[in-house]
FITI-186464 format. One line per 10 residues: number of its first residue (from 1); for each residue x, y, z of N, C-alpha, C. Coordinates in nm, 2 decimals. Layout:
NUM) X Y Z X Y Z X Y Z ~ ...
% end
This chain:
1) -0.52 0.19 0.76 -0.37 0.07 0.71 -0.45 -0.03 0.65 ~ -0.61 -0.04 0.68 -0.65 -0.19 0.60 -0.71 -0.15 0.46 ~ -0.76 -0.03 0.49 -0.75 0.07 0.34 -0.66 0.08 0.23 ~ -0.53 0.10 0.27 -0.41 0.13 0.22 -0.37 -0.07 0.14 ~ -0.37 -0.13 0.25 -0.34 -0.31 0.26 -0.43 -0.32 0.08 ~ -0.58 -0.29 0.11 -0.65 -0.37 0.00 -0.67 -0.27 -0.10 ~ -0.60 -0.13 -0.10 -0.58 -0.10 -0.23 -0.46 -0.08 -0.32 ~ -0.34 -0.13 -0.20 -0.21 -0.16 -0.27 -0.13 -0.17 -0.27 ~ -0.07 0.04 -0.19 0.04 0.10 -0.15 0.12 0.07 -0.06 ~ -0.01 0.04 0.05 0.08 -0.09 0.19 0.08 -0.21 0.19
11) 0.19 -0.29 0.18 0.22 -0.45 0.22 0.19 -0.47 0.40 ~ 0.14 -0.55 0.42 0.17 -0.61 0.57 0.23 -0.69 0.58 ~ 0.37 -0.72 0.69 0.44 -0.80 0.65 0.49 -0.82 0.82 ~ 0.49 -0.97 0.87 0.56 -1.00 1.02 0.66 -1.14 0.97 ~ 0.74 -1.13 1.16 0.83 -1.24 1.12 0.70 -1.38 1.15 ~ 0.71 -1.48 1.17 0.60 -1.57 1.20 0.56 -1.58 1.34 ~ 0.61 -1.55 1.43 0.63 -1.54 1.58 0.55 -1.42 1.61 ~ 0.55 -1.32 1.57 0.44 -1.25 1.55 0.26 -1.27 1.57 ~ 0.25 -1.33 1.47 0.10 -1.40 1.38 0.12 -1.52 1.53 ~ 0.20 -1.58 1.58 0.15 -1.73 1.70 0.16 -1.61 1.83
21) 0.24 -1.53 1.85 0.21 -1.46 1.94 0.02 -1.40 1.98 ~ 0.03 -1.33 1.86 -0.09 -1.27 1.92 -0.20 -1.40 1.93 ~ -0.23 -1.54 1.91 -0.29 -1.61 1.87 -0.30 -1.64 2.00 ~ -0.16 -1.66 2.10 -0.16 -1.70 2.25 -0.21 -1.59 2.31 ~ -0.20 -1.46 2.31 -0.19 -1.37 2.40 -0.30 -1.28 2.38 ~ -0.40 -1.28 2.27 -0.49 -1.16 2.27 -0.57 -1.20 2.33 ~ -0.63 -1.26 2.41 -0.74 -1.34 2.51 -0.72 -1.21 2.62 ~ -0.56 -1.28 2.71 -0.57 -1.25 2.78 -0.50 -1.06 2.80 ~ -0.44 -1.01 2.67 -0.45 -0.89 2.65 -0.56 -0.83 2.65 ~ -0.67 -0.86 2.58 -0.79 -0.74 2.58 -0.80 -0.76 2.70
31) -0.87 -0.89 2.78 -0.95 -0.91 2.93 -0.83 -0.76 3.02 ~ -0.75 -0.77 3.03 -0.64 -0.67 3.09 -0.69 -0.51 3.08 ~ -0.73 -0.53 2.93 -0.74 -0.39 2.93 -0.89 -0.38 2.93 ~ -0.98 -0.48 2.96 -1.13 -0.40 2.97 -1.25 -0.41 2.84 ~ -1.13 -0.52 2.75 -1.22 -0.53 2.60 -1.26 -0.66 2.58 ~ -1.36 -0.67 2.52 -1.44 -0.79 2.46 -1.32 -0.94 2.40 ~ -1.27 -1.01 2.41 -1.19 -1.08 2.37 -1.25 -1.15 2.25 ~ -1.39 -1.16 2.26 -1.46 -1.23 2.15 -1.41 -1.12 2.02 ~ -1.47 -1.01 2.07 -1.49 -0.89 1.94 -1.30 -0.88 1.88 ~ -1.24 -0.86 1.99 -1.07 -0.87 1.92 -1.03 -0.94 1.88
41) -1.09 -1.11 1.89 -1.04 -1.22 1.80 -1.13 -1.20 1.66 ~ -1.23 -1.15 1.68 -1.30 -1.12 1.55 -1.26 -1.02 1.49 ~ -1.19 -0.94 1.48 -1.13 -0.83 1.45 -1.00 -0.84 1.38 ~ -0.93 -0.94 1.46 -0.82 -0.99 1.43 -0.83 -1.12 1.29 ~ -0.90 -1.19 1.30 -0.91 -1.30 1.22 -1.00 -1.24 1.07 ~ -1.07 -1.17 1.10 -1.16 -1.10 0.98 -1.07 -0.97 0.91 ~ -0.98 -0.90 1.00 -0.95 -0.77 0.93 -0.76 -0.76 0.91 ~ -0.71 -0.87 1.00 -0.55 -0.84 0.93 -0.49 -0.99 0.92 ~ -0.56 -1.08 1.02 -0.51 -1.25 1.02 -0.43 -1.26 0.86 ~ -0.58 -1.27 0.75 -0.54 -1.28 0.63 -0.47 -1.18 0.56
51) -0.47 -1.09 0.59 -0.38 -0.97 0.50 -0.24 -1.00 0.52 ~ -0.16 -1.02 0.68 -0.02 -1.01 0.68 0.01 -1.14 0.58 ~ 0.14 -1.10 0.53 0.21 -1.21 0.49 0.34 -1.25 0.61 ~ 0.37 -1.38 0.68 0.46 -1.38 0.75 0.60 -1.43 0.69 ~ 0.66 -1.35 0.78 0.80 -1.41 0.64 0.89 -1.42 0.76 ~ 0.99 -1.57 0.75 1.09 -1.65 0.81 1.17 -1.55 0.73 ~ 1.27 -1.50 0.82 1.43 -1.49 0.75 1.53 -1.57 0.80 ~ 1.49 -1.64 0.87 1.58 -1.76 0.84 1.70 -1.72 0.93 ~ 1.84 -1.73 0.88 1.98 -1.69 0.93 2.04 -1.55 0.84 ~ 1.93 -1.50 0.77 2.00 -1.39 0.71 2.03 -1.27 0.81
61) 2.13 -1.21 0.78 2.20 -1.15 0.84 2.23 -1.18 1.00 ~ 2.23 -1.29 1.05 2.20 -1.29 1.16 2.41 -1.26 1.26 ~ 2.48 -1.22 1.22 2.61 -1.19 1.20 2.62 -1.04 1.20 ~ 2.48 -0.96 1.14 2.52 -0.81 1.15 2.53 -0.79 1.26 ~ 2.58 -0.63 1.30 2.63 -0.61 1.42 2.50 -0.55 1.51 ~ 2.37 -0.45 1.43 2.26 -0.46 1.51 2.22 -0.55 1.53 ~ 2.21 -0.71 1.44 2.11 -0.81 1.54 2.24 -0.88 1.62 ~ 2.34 -0.88 1.62 2.40 -0.95 1.76 2.34 -0.89 1.85 ~ 2.39 -0.73 1.86 2.35 -0.63 1.95 2.21 -0.66 2.03 ~ 2.14 -0.66 1.92 2.01 -0.68 2.00 1.97 -0.81 2.03
71) 2.03 -0.94 2.01 2.04 -1.08 2.04 2.03 -1.04 2.20 ~ 2.13 -0.98 2.23 2.20 -0.96 2.35 2.07 -0.93 2.49 ~ 2.02 -0.85 2.42 1.91 -0.73 2.51 1.76 -0.81 2.49 ~ 1.73 -0.84 2.35 1.55 -0.90 2.42 1.60 -1.03 2.23 ~ 1.59 -1.14 2.27 1.66 -1.25 2.12 1.49 -1.23 2.06 ~ 1.35 -1.21 2.14 1.28 -1.25 2.05 1.22 -1.14 1.96 ~ 1.34 -1.01 1.96 1.30 -0.94 1.84 1.41 -0.95 1.73 ~ 1.49 -1.05 1.76 1.56 -1.07 1.65 1.49 -1.09 1.48 ~ 1.41 -1.20 1.48 1.36 -1.22 1.35 1.28 -1.06 1.33 ~ 1.23 -0.97 1.37 1.21 -0.83 1.31 1.29 -0.78 1.27
81) 1.43 -0.77 1.35 1.56 -0.70 1.32 1.55 -0.74 1.17 ~ 1.58 -0.86 1.15 1.64 -0.96 1.04 1.56 -0.93 0.93 ~ 1.40 -0.90 0.95 1.30 -0.86 0.83 1.32 -0.74 0.81 ~ 1.40 -0.66 0.88 1.36 -0.47 0.89 1.49 -0.47 0.77 ~ 1.59 -0.58 0.84 1.77 -0.53 0.73 1.68 -0.61 0.60 ~ 1.62 -0.68 0.55 1.60 -0.77 0.45 1.52 -0.72 0.35 ~ 1.45 -0.64 0.46 1.33 -0.56 0.32 1.40 -0.39 0.34 ~ 1.47 -0.35 0.40 1.49 -0.20 0.39 1.42 -0.11 0.47 ~ 1.34 -0.14 0.55 1.22 -0.08 0.63 1.22 -0.13 0.74 ~ 1.18 0.00 0.80 1.18 -0.03 0.96 1.08 -0.07 1.03
91) 1.05 -0.17 1.15 0.95 -0.21 1.16 0.86 -0.06 1.22 ~ 0.71 -0.12 1.20 0.64 0.01 1.25 0.62 -0.06 1.40 ~ 0.68 -0.01 1.51 0.71 -0.06 1.62 0.76 0.06 1.70 ~ 0.69 0.05 1.84 0.79 0.14 1.93 0.84 0.06 2.04 ~ 0.90 -0.04 1.98 0.97 -0.15 2.05 1.13 -0.06 2.09 ~ 1.17 -0.04 2.25 1.28 0.03 2.25 1.39 -0.04 2.20 ~ 1.42 -0.18 2.23 1.53 -0.23 2.19 1.55 -0.26 2.01 ~ 1.43 -0.24 1.96 1.46 -0.21 1.80 1.47 -0.10 1.73 ~ 1.42 0.03 1.82 1.41 0.16 1.79 1.58 0.21 1.80 ~ 1.63 0.17 1.92 1.74 0.19 1.96 1.84 0.14 1.82
101) 1.84 0.05 1.78 1.95 0.04 1.71 1.90 0.04 1.55 ~ 1.81 0.13 1.56 1.74 0.19 1.43 1.69 0.12 1.30 ~ 1.61 0.03 1.38 1.54 -0.10 1.28 1.40 -0.07 1.32 ~ 1.37 0.00 1.38 1.20 0.06 1.43 1.19 0.21 1.38 ~ 1.05 0.23 1.36 1.02 0.37 1.35 0.99 0.44 1.54 ~ 1.00 0.36 1.63 0.97 0.43 1.75 0.79 0.47 1.73 ~ 0.79 0.57 1.81 0.63 0.64 1.85 0.58 0.70 1.71 ~ 0.65 0.80 1.62 0.57 0.82 1.52 0.53 0.68 1.39 ~ 0.54 0.56 1.45 0.49 0.52 1.35 0.37 0.51 1.22 ~ 0.30 0.58 1.28 0.12 0.59 1.28 0.14 0.73 1.15
111) 0.25 0.77 1.19 0.30 0.90 1.08 0.34 0.79 0.93 ~ 0.42 0.70 0.92 0.40 0.66 0.80 0.33 0.60 0.76 ~ 0.25 0.54 0.84 0.13 0.48 0.79 0.04 0.58 0.67 ~ 0.02 0.72 0.75 -0.05 0.85 0.67 0.03 0.90 0.58 ~ 0.17 0.87 0.54 0.26 0.92 0.47 0.22 0.85 0.35 ~ 0.21 0.67 0.35 0.20 0.62 0.23 0.06 0.67 0.16 ~ -0.06 0.68 0.28 -0.18 0.75 0.23 -0.17 0.86 0.13 ~ -0.11 0.95 0.18 -0.07 1.09 0.14 0.02 1.04 -0.01 ~ 0.10 1.01 -0.04 0.15 0.94 -0.18 0.05 0.91 -0.24 ~ -0.04 0.80 -0.18 -0.11 0.71 -0.26 -0.22 0.82 -0.34
121) -0.26 0.92 -0.25 -0.33 1.03 -0.31 -0.34 1.12 -0.39 ~ -0.19 1.19 -0.35 -0.10 1.25 -0.43 -0.09 1.24 -0.59 ~ -0.05 1.07 -0.63 0.01 1.00 -0.70 -0.13 1.01 -0.82 ~ -0.25 0.93 -0.74 -0.36 0.95 -0.81 -0.40 1.08 -0.85 ~ -0.45 1.18 -0.76 -0.48 1.31 -0.80 -0.38 1.38 -0.92 ~ -0.27 1.33 -0.93 -0.16 1.39 -1.05 -0.22 1.30 -1.14 ~ -0.25 1.21 -1.12 -0.27 1.13 -1.26 -0.37 1.16 -1.30 ~ -0.50 1.21 -1.22 -0.63 1.27 -1.29 -0.63 1.38 -1.34 ~ -0.50 1.49 -1.28 -0.51 1.58 -1.36 -0.42 1.63 -1.48 ~ -0.32 1.48 -1.51 -0.24 1.51 -1.60 -0.36 1.44 -1.72
131) -0.46 1.39 -1.72 -0.56 1.31 -1.76 -0.64 1.50 -1.82 ~ -0.66 1.60 -1.74 -0.76 1.66 -1.77 -0.90 1.66 -1.66 ~ -0.83 1.55 -1.50 -0.96 1.55 -1.48 -0.94 1.65 -1.36 ~ -1.01 1.75 -1.33 -0.94 1.82 -1.15 -1.07 1.80 -1.06 ~ -0.98 1.76 -0.95 -1.09 1.72 -0.88 -1.01 1.78 -0.72 ~ -1.04 1.81 -0.60 -1.02 1.90 -0.50 -0.96 1.73 -0.44 ~ -0.87 1.75 -0.32 -0.79 1.68 -0.27 -0.90 1.59 -0.18 ~ -1.03 1.64 -0.13 -1.06 1.54 0.00 -1.17 1.48 -0.13 ~ -1.21 1.56 -0.21 -1.35 1.51 -0.33 -1.27 1.42 -0.35 ~ -1.16 1.43 -0.43 -1.04 1.32 -0.48 -1.07 1.18 -0.43
141) -1.02 1.18 -0.31 -1.02 1.04 -0.28 -1.14 0.99 -0.20 ~ -1.28 1.05 -0.19 -1.38 0.99 -0.16 -1.43 0.95 -0.30 ~ -1.40 1.01 -0.40 -1.50 1.00 -0.51 -1.40 0.82 -0.55 ~ -1.29 0.83 -0.57 -1.19 0.74 -0.61 -1.25 0.64 -0.54 ~ -1.26 0.59 -0.37 -1.31 0.51 -0.31 -1.41 0.46 -0.35 ~ -1.55 0.55 -0.35 -1.63 0.49 -0.38 -1.66 0.44 -0.54 ~ -1.62 0.50 -0.60 -1.60 0.46 -0.77 -1.52 0.34 -0.75 ~ -1.45 0.28 -0.65 -1.34 0.20 -0.66 -1.43 0.04 -0.60 ~ -1.50 0.09 -0.47 -1.53 0.02 -0.43 -1.69 -0.03 -0.49 ~ -1.77 0.07 -0.56 -1.90 -0.01 -0.64 -1.83 -0.08 -0.80
151) -1.68 -0.02 -0.82 -1.61 -0.12 -0.95 -1.59 -0.25 -0.92 ~ -1.63 -0.33 -0.75 -1.57 -0.42 -0.71 -1.63 -0.54 -0.78 ~ -1.78 -0.49 -0.80 -1.91 -0.61 -0.75 -1.97 -0.55 -0.87 ~ -2.03 -0.66 -0.94 -2.13 -0.69 -1.08 -2.25 -0.61 -1.03 ~ -2.28 -0.58 -0.90 -2.40 -0.48 -0.89 -2.34 -0.37 -0.90 ~ -2.24 -0.33 -0.85 -2.18 -0.15 -0.86 -2.13 -0.17 -0.99 ~ -2.07 -0.27 -1.04 -2.06 -0.20 -1.17 -2.17 -0.20 -1.31 ~ -2.24 -0.28 -1.28 -2.41 -0.21 -1.36 -2.47 -0.06 -1.31 ~ -2.43 -0.06 -1.20 -2.48 0.09 -1.12 -2.39 0.20 -1.16 ~ -2.27 0.18 -1.21 -2.18 0.27 -1.28 -2.23 0.28 -1.42
161) -2.24 0.14 -1.47 -2.34 0.16 -1.59 -2.42 0.24 -1.64 ~ -2.54 0.20 -1.52 -2.64 0.29 -1.56 -2.64 0.43 -1.56 ~ -2.54 0.47 -1.48 -2.56 0.63 -1.40 -2.47 0.67 -1.52 ~ -2.41 0.66 -1.62 -2.32 0.66 -1.70 -2.47 0.70 -1.85 ~ -2.53 0.60 -1.84 -2.61 0.60 -1.96 -2.74 0.73 -1.90 ~ -2.76 0.71 -1.81 -2.85 0.80 -1.79 -2.80 0.97 -1.82 ~ -2.62 1.00 -1.78 -2.58 1.12 -1.76 -2.58 1.16 -1.91 ~ -2.56 1.04 -2.01 -2.52 1.07 -2.15 -2.66 1.08 -2.24 ~ -2.81 1.05 -2.19 -2.92 1.09 -2.20 -2.96 1.20 -2.16 ~ -2.96 1.24 -2.03 -3.00 1.35 -1.98 -2.92 1.49 -2.09
171) -2.80 1.45 -2.13 -2.71 1.59 -2.18 -2.77 1.60 -2.34 ~ -2.81 1.42 -2.40 -2.88 1.45 -2.52 -2.96 1.53 -2.56 ~ -3.07 1.50 -2.44 -3.24 1.57 -2.42 -3.17 1.73 -2.39 ~ -3.11 1.78 -2.33 -3.06 1.92 -2.30 -3.02 1.98 -2.47 ~ -2.93 1.94 -2.50 -2.86 1.93 -2.68 -2.98 1.96 -2.73 ~ -3.10 1.89 -2.76 -3.21 1.83 -2.82 -3.27 1.98 -2.82 ~ -3.30 1.97 -2.68 -3.40 2.07 -2.68 -3.40 2.20 -2.73 ~ -3.24 2.23 -2.70 -3.18 2.40 -2.70 -3.17 2.43 -2.86 ~ -3.17 2.28 -2.95 -3.17 2.31 -3.11 -3.33 2.34 -3.10 ~ -3.45 2.28 -3.09 -3.57 2.32 -3.13 -3.67 2.41 -3.06
181) -3.60 2.43 -2.96 -3.72 2.51 -2.88 -3.67 2.67 -2.83 ~ -3.70 2.79 -2.89 -3.61 2.90 -2.87 -3.67 2.94 -2.71 ~ -3.76 2.94 -2.64 -3.73 2.96 -2.49 -3.67 2.90 -2.42 ~ -3.68 2.76 -2.43 -3.60 2.66 -2.38 -3.45 2.70 -2.39 ~ -3.37 2.74 -2.52 -3.29 2.77 -2.57 -3.21 2.91 -2.46 ~ -3.30 3.03 -2.47 -3.23 3.10 -2.34 -3.24 3.05 -2.22 ~ -3.30 2.99 -2.17 -3.30 2.93 -2.04 -3.15 2.87 -2.01 ~ -3.14 2.76 -2.09 -3.03 2.70 -2.05 -2.95 2.79 -2.15 ~ -2.89 2.86 -2.25 -2.79 2.97 -2.25 -2.79 3.05 -2.09 ~ -2.90 3.12 -2.03 -2.87 3.14 -1.89 -2.79 3.05 -1.82
191) -2.87 2.94 -1.82 -2.85 2.85 -1.64 -2.64 2.86 -1.72 ~ -2.65 2.80 -1.86 -2.46 2.75 -1.90 -2.39 2.88 -1.84 ~ -2.47 3.00 -1.87 -2.36 3.12 -1.78 -2.34 3.09 -1.62 ~ -2.44 3.08 -1.63 -2.42 3.04 -1.45 -2.33 2.97 -1.42 ~ -2.36 2.87 -1.46 -2.24 2.70 -1.49 -2.11 2.72 -1.49 ~ -2.06 2.83 -1.62 -1.99 2.84 -1.62 -1.89 2.93 -1.51 ~ -1.96 3.02 -1.45 -1.90 3.11 -1.34 -1.88 3.01 -1.20 ~ -1.97 2.89 -1.19 -1.93 2.81 -1.11 -1.84 2.72 -1.11 ~ -1.81 2.69 -1.25 -1.71 2.60 -1.26 -1.57 2.70 -1.28 ~ -1.56 2.85 -1.31 -1.47 2.93 -1.26 -1.43 2.87 -1.11
201) -1.53 2.91 -1.05 -1.48 2.86 -0.90 -1.44 2.75 -0.84 ~ -1.53 2.63 -0.89 -1.48 2.53 -0.85 -1.36 2.49 -0.91 ~ -1.31 2.52 -1.04 -1.17 2.49 -1.08 -1.09 2.54 -0.97 ~ -1.10 2.69 -0.94 -1.00 2.76 -0.83 -1.00 2.65 -0.72 ~ -1.09 2.62 -0.67 -1.10 2.51 -0.57 -1.06 2.40 -0.58 ~ -1.03 2.31 -0.70 -0.96 2.20 -0.73 -0.82 2.22 -0.76 ~ -0.80 2.33 -0.77 -0.62 2.38 -0.81 -0.58 2.39 -0.66 ~ -0.67 2.42 -0.59 -0.62 2.41 -0.43 -0.56 2.30 -0.37 ~ -0.66 2.24 -0.43 -0.69 2.12 -0.37 -0.59 2.07 -0.43 ~ -0.54 2.06 -0.55 -0.40 1.95 -0.61 -0.28 2.00 -0.58
211) -0.27 2.17 -0.53 -0.15 2.15 -0.45 -0.13 2.10 -0.32 ~ -0.25 2.16 -0.27 -0.26 2.05 -0.13 -0.20 1.91 -0.12 ~ -0.28 1.85 -0.23 -0.22 1.71 -0.23 -0.09 1.69 -0.27 ~ -0.04 1.78 -0.40 0.08 1.75 -0.39 0.17 1.76 -0.31 ~ 0.18 1.88 -0.24 0.25 1.89 -0.09 0.24 1.78 -0.01 ~ 0.13 1.74 0.03 0.06 1.62 0.11 0.20 1.55 0.05 ~ 0.16 1.51 -0.09 0.24 1.39 -0.11 0.41 1.41 -0.11 ~ 0.43 1.56 -0.17 0.61 1.53 -0.12 0.66 1.53 0.02 ~ 0.53 1.56 0.07 0.55 1.57 0.28 0.57 1.42 0.30 ~ 0.46 1.34 0.26 0.45 1.19 0.25 0.63 1.13 0.22
221) 0.66 1.15 0.11 0.78 1.11 0.07 0.88 1.11 0.14 ~ 0.90 1.23 0.20 0.97 1.26 0.28 0.96 1.21 0.46 ~ 0.84 1.13 0.45 0.83 1.12 0.63 0.87 0.93 0.54 ~ 0.85 0.87 0.45 0.85 0.73 0.41 1.00 0.75 0.43 ~ 1.08 0.80 0.34 1.25 0.82 0.31 1.28 0.76 0.48 ~ 1.20 0.84 0.60 1.27 0.85 0.73 1.26 0.66 0.79 ~ 1.16 0.58 0.70 1.18 0.43 0.75 1.23 0.37 0.66 ~ 1.34 0.43 0.57 1.44 0.31 0.57 1.57 0.29 0.65 ~ 1.60 0.12 0.65 1.71 0.12 0.74 1.89 0.13 0.65 ~ 1.91 0.23 0.74 2.04 0.25 0.66 2.12 0.14 0.69
231) 2.26 0.12 0.56 2.32 0.06 0.56 2.45 0.08 0.51 ~ 2.56 0.06 0.53 2.67 0.07 0.48 2.73 -0.01 0.42 ~ 2.66 -0.16 0.36 2.69 -0.21 0.32 2.60 -0.25 0.17 ~ 2.66 -0.29 0.03 2.56 -0.29 -0.05 2.49 -0.41 -0.07 ~ 2.35 -0.37 -0.08 2.24 -0.46 -0.11 2.26 -0.59 -0.18 ~ 2.23 -0.72 -0.11 2.27 -0.81 -0.16 2.18 -0.88 -0.25 ~ 2.18 -0.98 -0.38 2.10 -1.04 -0.45 1.95 -1.08 -0.33 ~ 1.99 -1.15 -0.26 1.87 -1.17 -0.08 1.79 -1.06 -0.11 ~ 1.83 -0.95 -0.10 1.76 -0.85 -0.01 1.71 -0.79 -0.16 ~ 1.77 -0.79 -0.24 1.69 -0.73 -0.41 1.59 -0.85 -0.44
241) 1.60 -0.94 -0.42 1.48 -1.04 -0.46 1.35 -1.01 -0.37 ~ 1.41 -1.03 -0.22 1.31 -1.00 -0.14 1.21 -0.89 -0.18 ~ 1.28 -0.73 -0.18 1.22 -0.65 -0.20 1.13 -0.65 -0.33 ~ 1.21 -0.68 -0.41 1.10 -0.72 -0.54 0.99 -0.81 -0.53 ~ 1.01 -0.91 -0.47 0.87 -1.00 -0.40 0.75 -0.93 -0.31 ~ 0.82 -0.83 -0.24 0.78 -0.80 -0.14 0.64 -0.72 -0.17 ~ 0.66 -0.64 -0.31 0.59 -0.54 -0.38 0.50 -0.63 -0.47 ~ 0.55 -0.76 -0.54 0.47 -0.84 -0.62 0.33 -0.88 -0.62 ~ 0.20 -0.81 -0.66 0.09 -0.87 -0.62 0.09 -1.02 -0.61 ~ 0.13 -1.10 -0.73 0.10 -1.25 -0.70 0.26 -1.31 -0.73
251) 0.28 -1.43 -0.71 0.40 -1.50 -0.74 0.43 -1.49 -0.84 ~ 0.55 -1.46 -0.89 0.65 -1.46 -1.03 0.77 -1.59 -1.01 ~ 0.76 -1.59 -1.15 0.90 -1.66 -1.17 1.04 -1.65 -1.18 ~ 1.09 -1.70 -1.16 1.21 -1.69 -1.13 1.31 -1.60 -1.26 ~ 1.23 -1.65 -1.39 1.31 -1.58 -1.47 1.26 -1.43 -1.49 ~ 1.11 -1.43 -1.42 1.07 -1.27 -1.45 1.13 -1.20 -1.34 ~ 1.16 -1.26 -1.22 1.21 -1.23 -1.13 1.37 -1.18 -1.09 ~ 1.43 -1.23 -1.21 1.58 -1.15 -1.23 1.56 -1.08 -1.33 ~ 1.44 -1.08 -1.41 1.45 -0.95 -1.50 1.40 -0.81 -1.41 ~ 1.35 -0.86 -1.30 1.28 -0.76 -1.21 1.44 -0.67 -1.15
261) 1.49 -0.77 -1.11 1.62 -0.74 -1.03 1.71 -0.67 -1.11 ~ 1.77 -0.70 -1.21 1.87 -0.66 -1.31 1.81 -0.57 -1.39 ~ 1.68 -0.57 -1.41 1.64 -0.45 -1.50 1.72 -0.46 -1.62 ~ 1.76 -0.57 -1.65 1.80 -0.59 -1.79 1.81 -0.76 -1.84 ~ 1.81 -0.83 -1.95 1.82 -0.97 -1.94 1.94 -1.01 -1.88 ~ 1.90 -1.11 -1.79 2.06 -1.20 -1.64 2.06 -1.29 -1.78 ~ 2.25 -1.29 -1.74 2.28 -1.41 -1.82 2.26 -1.56 -1.69 ~ 2.27 -1.66 -1.81 2.21 -1.78 -1.76 2.28 -1.81 -1.59 ~ 2.42 -1.80 -1.60 2.51 -1.80 -1.42 2.41 -1.74 -1.33 ~ 2.36 -1.60 -1.36 2.28 -1.51 -1.28 2.13 -1.57 -1.25
271) 2.06 -1.63 -1.36 2.00 -1.72 -1.29 1.99 -1.82 -1.23 ~ 2.10 -1.90 -1.23 2.12 -1.99 -1.15 2.19 -1.93 -1.00 ~ 2.25 -1.87 -0.97 2.26 -1.78 -0.82 2.12 -1.74 -0.81 ~ 2.04 -1.68 -0.87 1.92 -1.62 -0.82 1.84 -1.73 -0.78 ~ 1.85 -1.88 -0.79 1.74 -1.97 -0.81 1.81 -2.03 -0.68 ~ 1.91 -2.07 -0.66 2.02 -2.10 -0.56 2.00 -2.00 -0.46 ~ 1.95 -1.83 -0.45 1.93 -1.77 -0.33 1.78 -1.83 -0.29 ~ 1.73 -1.82 -0.37 1.56 -1.86 -0.37 1.54 -1.96 -0.22 ~ 1.63 -2.06 -0.33 1.63 -2.20 -0.21 1.69 -2.24 -0.11 ~ 1.75 -2.11 -0.07 1.85 -2.12 0.04 1.77 -2.06 0.16
281) 1.69 -1.96 0.16 1.61 -1.87 0.26 1.51 -1.89 0.26 ~ 1.41 -1.96 0.36 1.30 -1.98 0.38 1.17 -1.85 0.36 ~ 1.23 -1.76 0.36 1.16 -1.61 0.33 1.06 -1.63 0.19 ~ 1.18 -1.72 0.12 1.11 -1.73 -0.02 1.04 -1.88 -0.04 ~ 0.91 -1.87 -0.03 0.84 -1.97 -0.07 0.76 -1.99 -0.20 ~ 0.78 -2.12 -0.25 0.80 -2.14 -0.36 0.63 -2.18 -0.40 ~ 0.58 -2.13 -0.43 0.41 -2.14 -0.45 0.35 -2.22 -0.53 ~ 0.43 -2.23 -0.68 0.43 -2.34 -0.78 0.55 -2.38 -0.83 ~ 0.57 -2.47 -0.89 0.74 -2.51 -0.92 0.80 -2.36 -1.01 ~ 0.83 -2.33 -0.91 0.97 -2.23 -1.02 0.91 -2.07 -1.03
291) 0.78 -2.10 -0.94 0.72 -1.95 -0.90 0.69 -1.93 -0.74 ~ 0.78 -1.77 -0.72 0.78 -1.75 -0.58 0.75 -1.66 -0.52 ~ 0.67 -1.63 -0.41 0.64 -1.51 -0.34 0.70 -1.52 -0.19 ~ 0.71 -1.42 -0.16 0.79 -1.35 0.00 0.71 -1.42 0.10 ~ 0.74 -1.49 0.22 0.60 -1.51 0.29 0.54 -1.62 0.25 ~ 0.41 -1.63 0.34 0.30 -1.71 0.32 0.20 -1.65 0.44 ~ 0.11 -1.71 0.40 -0.03 -1.68 0.54 -0.01 -1.77 0.70 ~ -0.02 -1.72 0.78 -0.02 -1.78 0.88 -0.08 -1.92 0.89 ~ 0.00 -2.02 0.95 -0.03 -2.12 0.93 -0.10 -2.21 1.06
% end
């Protein structure tokens, strides 16, 4: 989950009360299960707290039948229900009250996380195949992870650069040796023939890996579709804006958001209405003047 979040395919969001309850109950929860409360808090603070975007849904969809029904069973779950409807995604939760109202995934929530990973890997490998790069499914994701991790630091980028230079130097030396030395030419040609046969086998493995990754991607997409919140009402401007901001890596201006929402230039009165919506719901946070994000860090 954290890897997918750091790479971008998965965004972690929650109502503010969830973060507050973790802060209040984490120690008791850990002790009751025989776990080290200090380690549990360390993991929460270092690995999760800063990654989750906490979104206050305010009064959004408070009169929606499912929210009304839920408020009668467990009022504490109402913000989670509102957020699920706002974003159109079921909560990754086994909470029975949310699940019975079609607003949580139930026990298979982990499958949704894995499905997001399958889709991300499948799309990455598909892009590589389009660029004539053949990789197996497992080897591909490991390579992507390793290269991505290296490229994030100056030292890592230097390693990648040196590796590329060494590869070019070795290749140049082999080609030069083949041109000037007859025994070496015969030895290199024999090695090349062996290498070609190995590449034929490797390509078969890579093709098999590609089809497996593509199958996993399609299966993942079908699984992700089960996490969509069903609705009989047209999606509102509030929901469109929330869902657009939910996937935006950084705050964006209302003008840029309007273009993204409508997929075309928006009329002036439409921009005025969008700005009114953004200023009405606490879920929308104005990070800088007229630049918006969905939710904020835990205060």
